[in-house]
C-alpha positions, 0 to 999 in steps of 0.5 A: 361238268358234262352236259345232261344227255337230254339236253343236247348241247352242241359243243363248239368243236369235234374232232372229224377224224382219228387214228387207229394205229396207221389208219386215219378214220374220216368219219366219227361213225362206226358200224358195229359187228352184227352176226348174220347182218354185217356181211360184205354187201352191207359193210360195203353199202354202210361204207359207201353211205358215210360210215367212217369204218366198218366191222365184220361179223364175228368169226371163231377162233377155232380155225378148223371150223373155218371151212364151212360155208358160213365161215367161208363167206364171213372171211370173204373181203374181196374188193373191200375198201380199207382199212379191213377189220375183222372180229374174232371171238373165243376163250382160248388166248392162243387159239385167238392169237393163231385166228388173228395171224390167219385173218392178216394173212387173209387181208385183215388190217385191224383185228378186233377182239369180242368181248361184247356179244352177250349171246348165250350160245357165245357166253356158254363157250366163255367167250363174248361178254362172258370174258369179263368175269375172268379178268386174268383170262382177258388179260391173256387173251389180249396180251396173246393177240396183240403180240401176234400181229403186226396190225392194230387190235381193237376191243368190243366190251360191255360195261360189266357182266352185271349191274352189279359187276360193272368193271368196264373201266378196270378192263379199259386201262388193262387194254390200253396197257396192253396195246390195245388200240381202240375201245368199243363199249356197248352201254349194257352189261351182259345180264341186260342182253338188249333190254331196258335202256343203255347207260352212258355213264361208265362209257364217260368214265372209260372215255375219261380214264384211257387215251386211246379211242373210245366208241360209244354204243347202244340205242344210238338211232339217230344224229341228234341222239349220237351228237348227245351221247359224244357230248355226254361221254367225251367218246371219239366216236359212236358205233351203229349197230341195229339202227343201221338195218334198213337204214344204212344212210344213218351213217351219212345222216350222223356224220353231216349232223356231227360236222355241221350241225344241221339234219339232212333230209330223209331219203326219197323214196326213190333213193330207198328203192335204188339202195335196196335195189342195189342191196338186192343184187350184191346179195344175190350175186355174193351169196348166189341166187338160193341162199341170196333170196333167202337173206334178202328177205330180212333185209328188204323186211328191215327197209320197208317196216317203217313204211306205212301199209308195208305188211302185206308187201313183206308178207308177198316178199318173203314168198318169192323164191327168185331173184328176178321175182324179188327185183320186180316186186320192189320195183313195183311196190315203190313205183306204185308208193312213188306215183301215189305221192306225186299224184297227192302233191 
């Protein structure tokens, strides 16, 4: 019998690494691909802070659209630590195969197929989680992509199209039979979007039904929850998405807790300041000052939203229009808080 998800019983042993094709993943905690979030600066930061694997923002399978600025940025993996995992999205088997080949030529070492995104603009194009309604098309896409590239192919799905049609186990078995090397499962259906609570029963059934690594995804917000989900589902690793926004150190916290059963202390304000300042610099460098300043606003908002009295700072920061002003604002705000804390102590 599986331990109750609420009990949090610690097992005696958890494998610390696993393989995706020829690649050994040394920490069972993975950064989920998120459009507009998991760009190169964020991926590199999360790797440095403990993620065993990071997955890029999804890119369209229509290679004729790759000349846009957005696609060029998403396809840039210069200087990244491998294995480099690139997610592709689309609904045509041959286009998906061509996109996989083109990404491998650009340095991708793992191809990830998106069948989990619930966004309407993706599903309207019969891509993302919309594909789960058509198991024949799922099979055709998986077969075409696996056959097209000499690198491991992974897959991200939801538990099904809607609560009355949870076909995640069927798709998982099909994926394993067709050569998929690992499978990430978000514990909601497409119809659920991001509403309600993720359910892990289907993920547990999938983990029991296949031998390939399974990554549990959805509502995993900290180390103890990660431990409970792994105990309950028997999954190989957890995949972290929204909980990493503004908290990239969540990966080291989870990895440490899974390895030792001990909680790491929260990072100090000084460390948060330093991590955020480094992230800011990388965003400005990667995107250029104009675009980097705009993109930095949402990341800074995520970093400070859990800190008291941050609302006025966020409003002021969002009006700044230069990299220098953003850096100065972050330094001054954190210094005031650090000094106030030292005086209180």
